[in-house]
C-alpha positions as CSV (number, residue, x, y, z in Angstrom):
1,M,56.5,133.2,175.9
2,L,55.3,134.8,172.7
3,R,56.9,138.1,173.8
4,A,60.2,136.4,174.2
5,V,60.0,134.7,170.8
6,A,59.1,138.0,169.2
7,W,62.0,139.8,170.8
8,A,64.4,137.0,169.6
9,H,63.5,137.8,166.0
10,R,63.8,141.6,166.3
11,G,65.6,143.2,163.4
12,L,65.2,140.2,161.0
13,S,62.5,141.6,158.8
14,R,63.5,143.2,155.5
15,P,62.2,146.7,154.6
16,R,59.0,146.6,152.6
17,G,58.0,149.8,150.9
18,T,58.8,153.4,151.9
19,L,57.6,155.1,155.1
20,S,56.3,158.7,154.9
21,V,58.0,161.6,156.7
22,Q,55.1,161.7,159.1
23,M,55.7,158.1,160.1
24,I,59.4,158.4,160.4
25,S,59.2,161.6,162.5
26,S,57.3,159.9,165.2
27,R,59.7,157.0,165.6
28,M,63.1,157.6,164.1
29,D,64.6,154.5,165.5
30,Q,61.9,152.1,164.4
31,K,63.0,148.6,165.4
32,G,61.3,145.4,166.3
33,V,59.9,142.2,164.9
34,L,57.3,144.2,162.9
35,A,59.7,147.0,161.9
36,N,58.9,148.7,158.6
37,R,55.5,147.1,158.4
38,V,52.2,148.9,158.4
39,A,49.1,147.8,160.4
40,V,45.5,149.0,160.1
41,V,43.4,148.4,163.2
42,T,39.7,149.3,163.2
43,G,37.9,150.2,166.3
44,S,41.2,150.9,167.9
45,T,40.8,154.0,170.1
46,D,39.7,152.1,173.2
47,G,39.6,148.6,174.8
48,I,41.0,145.6,172.9
49,G,41.6,147.5,169.7
50,F,43.7,150.2,171.4
51,A,45.7,147.6,173.3
52,I,46.4,145.8,170.0
53,A,47.4,149.1,168.2
54,R,49.8,149.9,171.1
55,R,51.4,146.4,171.0
56,L,51.9,146.4,167.2
57,A,53.5,149.8,167.4
58,Q,55.7,148.7,170.3
59,D,56.9,145.8,168.2
60,G,57.9,148.2,165.4
61,A,54.9,148.6,163.1
62,H,53.5,151.9,162.0
63,V,49.8,151.7,163.0
64,V,46.8,153.4,161.5
65,V,44.2,153.7,164.2
66,S,40.5,154.5,163.5
67,S,37.1,154.8,165.0
68,R,33.8,156.6,164.4
69,K,34.5,159.8,166.3
70,Q,37.3,162.3,165.6
71,Q,37.8,163.2,169.3
72,N,38.5,159.5,170.1
73,V,40.9,159.2,167.2
74,D,42.7,162.4,168.3
75,R,43.0,161.1,171.9
76,A,44.3,157.7,170.9
77,V,46.9,159.1,168.5
78,A,48.1,161.6,171.1
79,A,48.4,158.9,173.7
80,L,50.4,156.6,171.5
81,Q,52.6,159.2,170.0
82,G,53.2,160.4,173.5
83,E,54.8,157.0,174.2
84,G,57.1,157.5,171.2
85,L,55.1,155.2,168.9
86,S,54.6,155.5,165.2
87,V,50.9,156.0,164.5
88,T,48.5,158.0,162.4
89,G,44.7,158.0,162.6
90,T,41.5,158.7,160.7
91,V,37.8,158.6,161.3
92,C,36.2,155.4,160.0
93,H,32.8,154.0,160.5
94,V,33.5,150.6,158.9
95,G,29.8,150.2,158.0
96,K,30.0,153.2,155.7
97,A,31.5,152.8,152.2
98,E,32.8,156.3,152.1
99,D,34.6,155.9,155.4
100,R,36.2,152.7,154.3
101,E,37.4,154.5,151.1
102,R,38.9,157.3,153.1
103,L,40.7,154.8,155.4
104,V,42.2,153.1,152.3
105,A,43.2,156.4,150.8
106,T,44.9,157.5,154.1
107,V,46.8,154.2,154.2
108,Q,48.0,154.6,150.7
109,E,48.9,158.3,151.0
110,H,50.8,158.1,154.3
111,C,52.1,154.5,154.2
112,G,52.3,153.4,150.6
113,G,50.7,150.0,151.5
114,V,49.6,147.8,154.3
115,D,50.9,144.5,155.8
116,F,48.5,143.8,158.5
117,L,44.7,144.3,159.0
118,V,43.1,143.8,162.3
119,C,39.2,144.0,162.1
120,N,38.1,144.8,165.7
121,A,35.3,147.3,165.1
122,A,31.9,145.9,166.1
123,V,28.5,147.0,167.3
124,N,25.6,145.7,169.3
125,P,22.6,148.0,169.1
126,L,20.3,145.6,170.9
127,V,20.6,143.9,174.3
128,G,17.9,141.3,173.8
129,S,16.9,138.0,172.2
130,T,17.8,136.8,168.7
131,L,14.2,136.8,167.6
132,G,13.5,140.1,169.2
133,A,15.8,141.9,166.8
134,D,14.1,143.7,164.0
135,V,15.4,144.1,160.4
136,G,17.2,147.3,161.3
137,V,19.1,145.7,164.1
138,W,20.0,142.7,162.0
139,D,21.2,144.9,159.1
140,K,23.4,147.1,161.4
141,I,25.0,144.2,163.2
142,L,25.7,142.2,160.1
143,D,26.8,145.3,158.1
144,V,29.4,146.3,160.7
145,N,30.4,143.0,162.3
146,V,30.5,140.6,159.3
147,K,30.2,142.4,156.0
148,A,32.6,145.3,156.8
149,P,35.7,143.2,157.5
150,A,35.3,141.4,154.2
151,L,34.6,144.6,152.2
152,L,37.5,146.5,153.9
153,L,39.9,143.6,153.2
154,S,38.8,143.6,149.5
155,Q,39.6,147.3,149.3
156,L,43.0,146.9,151.0
157,L,43.9,143.7,149.3
158,P,45.7,145.2,146.3
159,H,47.9,147.3,148.6
160,M,48.6,144.2,150.7
161,E,49.5,142.1,147.7
162,N,52.0,144.8,146.6
163,R,53.9,144.2,149.8
164,G,54.4,140.5,148.9
165,K,52.6,138.9,151.9
166,G,50.3,139.9,154.7
167,S,48.3,138.9,157.8
168,V,44.7,139.5,158.6
169,I,43.2,139.0,162.1
170,L,39.4,139.1,162.6
171,V,38.2,139.7,166.1
172,S,35.3,137.4,167.2
173,S,34.1,136.7,170.7
174,I,33.8,133.8,173.1
175,S,30.1,134.1,172.5
176,A,30.7,132.4,169.1
177,Y,31.4,129.2,171.1
178,L,29.4,129.8,174.2
179,P,26.4,132.0,173.5
180,E,25.7,132.1,177.2
181,V,24.7,135.0,179.4
182,V,22.2,135.9,182.2
183,W,18.6,135.3,181.3
184,D,15.7,137.6,182.0
185,T,12.8,136.2,183.9
186,P,9.2,137.2,183.1
187,L,9.3,139.3,186.2
188,G,12.2,141.3,184.9
189,K,14.7,139.9,187.5
190,E,18.0,138.5,186.4
191,C,18.8,134.9,187.0
192,N,21.3,132.4,185.7
193,C,19.7,129.1,184.7
194,P,22.4,126.5,184.2
195,S,20.2,123.7,185.4
196,L,17.7,124.1,182.6
197,L,20.0,123.1,179.8
198,P,23.5,121.8,179.4
199,P,26.2,124.5,179.0
200,S,26.5,124.0,175.2
201,L,22.8,124.6,174.7
202,I,22.2,127.6,177.0
203,I,20.8,130.3,174.8
204,S,21.6,134.0,175.1
205,Q,18.6,136.2,175.9
206,R,21.0,139.3,175.9
207,L,23.3,139.3,172.9
208,G,21.4,137.1,170.4
209,A,22.1,138.7,167.1
210,Y,25.5,139.8,168.1
211,N,26.4,136.2,169.0
212,V,25.4,135.1,165.6
213,S,27.6,137.7,163.9
214,K,30.6,136.7,165.9
215,T,30.0,133.0,165.0
216,A,29.9,134.0,161.3
217,L,33.5,135.4,161.7
218,L,34.8,131.9,162.5
219,G,33.5,130.7,159.1
220,L,34.7,133.9,157.3
221,T,38.2,133.3,158.8
222,R,38.4,129.7,157.4
223,T,37.0,130.8,154.0
224,L,39.3,133.8,153.5
225,A,42.3,131.7,154.7
226,L,41.8,129.3,151.8
227,E,41.1,132.0,149.3
228,L,44.1,134.1,150.2
229,A,46.7,131.4,150.8
230,P,47.9,131.5,147.2
231,K,48.6,135.2,147.7
232,D,50.7,134.5,150.9
233,I,48.2,136.3,153.0
234,R,47.3,134.5,156.2
235,V,43.9,135.0,158.0
236,N,43.3,134.1,161.6
237,C,40.7,134.9,164.2
238,L,41.2,136.2,167.8
239,V,38.4,135.0,170.1
240,P,38.5,137.1,173.3
241,G,36.7,135.9,176.4
242,V,35.1,138.3,178.9
243,I,37.5,141.2,178.8
244,E,37.2,144.3,180.9
245,T,36.0,146.9,178.4
246,D,33.1,149.3,178.2
247,F,31.7,147.1,175.4
248,S,31.5,144.1,177.6
249,K,30.3,145.7,180.8
250,V,26.8,144.3,180.3
251,L,28.5,140.9,181.2
252,H,31.3,141.6,183.6
253,Q,29.4,144.1,185.7
254,N,26.6,141.5,186.3
255,Q,27.9,139.8,189.4
256,V,25.4,136.9,189.2
257,F,26.5,136.0,185.7
258,W,30.2,136.6,186.4
259,N,30.4,134.5,189.5
260,N,28.5,131.6,187.8
261,F,30.6,131.9,184.7
262,K,33.9,131.8,186.7
263,E,32.8,128.7,188.6
264,K,31.5,126.8,185.6
265,Q,34.5,127.5,183.3
266,Q,37.1,127.2,186.1
267,L,38.8,130.4,184.9
268,Q,42.5,130.7,185.3
269,R,42.1,134.0,187.1
270,Q,39.4,133.3,189.7
271,V,39.6,136.8,191.2
272,G,40.3,138.8,188.1
273,I,38.8,139.5,184.7
274,G,40.7,139.5,181.4
275,Q,42.4,142.7,180.3
276,P,42.7,144.2,176.8
277,E,46.4,143.7,176.9
278,D,45.9,139.9,177.3
279,C,44.7,140.0,173.6
280,A,47.4,142.1,172.2
281,G,50.4,139.8,172.3
282,I,48.8,137.0,170.3
283,V,47.9,139.5,167.6
284,S,51.4,140.7,167.3
285,F,52.6,137.1,167.2
286,L,50.1,136.3,164.4
287,C,51.5,139.2,162.4
288,S,55.1,138.2,162.9
289,P,57.3,135.9,160.9
290,D,57.0,133.4,163.8
291,A,53.4,132.7,162.7
292,S,54.2,132.3,159.0
293,Y,52.8,128.7,159.0
294,I,49.6,129.5,160.9
295,T,46.4,130.4,159.0
296,G,42.7,129.6,159.3
297,E,42.9,129.3,163.1
298,S,40.6,130.8,165.7
299,I,42.6,131.4,168.9
300,V,40.7,131.8,172.2
301,V,42.0,134.2,174.8
302,A,39.6,133.6,177.7
303,G,41.4,132.1,180.7
304,F,39.8,128.7,179.7
305,S,39.2,126.6,176.6
306,P,35.6,126.3,175.3
307,R,36.7,123.2,173.2
308,L,38.2,119.8,174.0
C-alpha cells in the first residue's frame, strides 16, 4: 500500500538545490516521489542498509552510500549504478570523527546539501551478557550505535536546514522491545527457557549491551523529534524484527531459538524470515511528503507487534 501511495505522488516534489554532474550522469531522467532529494545512508553496502539505499534511489533520490571498507563501498555503488540508480559512495566508520567529517564533505561537494539521513550503521563486538561486557565493549557499542547518529546529524544539520526541511530515520532493533534470545546453560548447551520468566522479562544472554544501545535509540528518536520540529525536520525510528542478514545470523541460524520465537510471537510468515527489502519501503515512505505529519514514531517491521 505504501508503494502505491508513493507512486501516486511521483513528480509532485519541487527541486531543492542543484545536483552535481556526477549525480545527473547516472540518472538523467530522475523522477519519483523523492526526485531531486539527497539521502545519506550509513552502513548501506549490505543487508538492510543496502535495501534502503536501493529503494530510496528507485524512488528518485540521489543516495550517498557508506561503510567502513572501500571494497564494500565500490561493490555497492557499482551494483546500484548498474541498475541505473543515482548513487555515490564513500568510506565512513561512523565512530570515527574524521570519517564523519569526510562523509559530510562528500555530501556537500557532490550534492550541495542533504534531505534525508538514515542511520543504519551498528556494531556488536560481543556476543554475551550485559554484565560480561568490559569498558572497551561498552565504549565501542555506544560510540557507534548511539553517539554516532547524534554526532553525524549535528554535522549534517546545517546542510539539511538549508534545504528547508528534512527527515531522519534511526534504525533500532526489535531487541529494544524484546531483549530475548537463546540462553546459554552452564554446560555450554543452548536452550530456550520461556517457562522461567514471562516473555517481557526474558533477559538476553547473547546481545546484552547491543540491546541496551538499541533501546537508547527509541529515546533519542523522541528527543530529537521534539528538538528539530521547529526546523521542520522529522525524526522517526525503524525497528526491524529478525531479518535475514549476516548481522543477525546469530539469531536466525539458531533453529531452537527461531522455532520458539515464531511460535511465541505468531509471526505472519510462519515459514519465512523477514527480508531486508521488507524494511525499505517504510523508510522511503517516512522520507516522502506522505509522512509530513509523522515524527517521533518508532515503527516495528517484524511480522508481529511487540506492543498492544
